[in-house]
Steps between C-alpha positions, in 0.01 A plus 500: 500500500567292188583675177240469226614328185524735204216439255615478142144564384453820702511810284793737541567848366760505225643834388524500119773767516684382813458727800875482556547632144273801555164338423200650677251311716198618301244258354639530147835364617362213709420152371340243729684168473474172686796474738654214302470690170655807664797292614538345153490846340786625715696177456483555123531878477647608835429871542492600133266759354262389220729665242801311634304173490405552134862587415618187681248277322578643156877477535545186711195287421377607156835546323431868434190420293302798628337582164367144473366509856327837444344376176376181664353699789335753273334224296228461761724322747483177297810353662 
């Protein structure tokens, strides 16, 4: 029997707090992502928790400008 090709549009379950890091499998911790988006997410962020991702972005991508980012976000998400 031939193997089916993996569909990159098919929805997959993504654990917001990774299961391997103690995240539960309840609905609050599950996001439905297209297979391709799920792969991209893990290619970018590996198995990091949301807190670790924010810390990474602030320090490595935003030059530590957390106050600026918070202010921009709090201003009705203008940016």
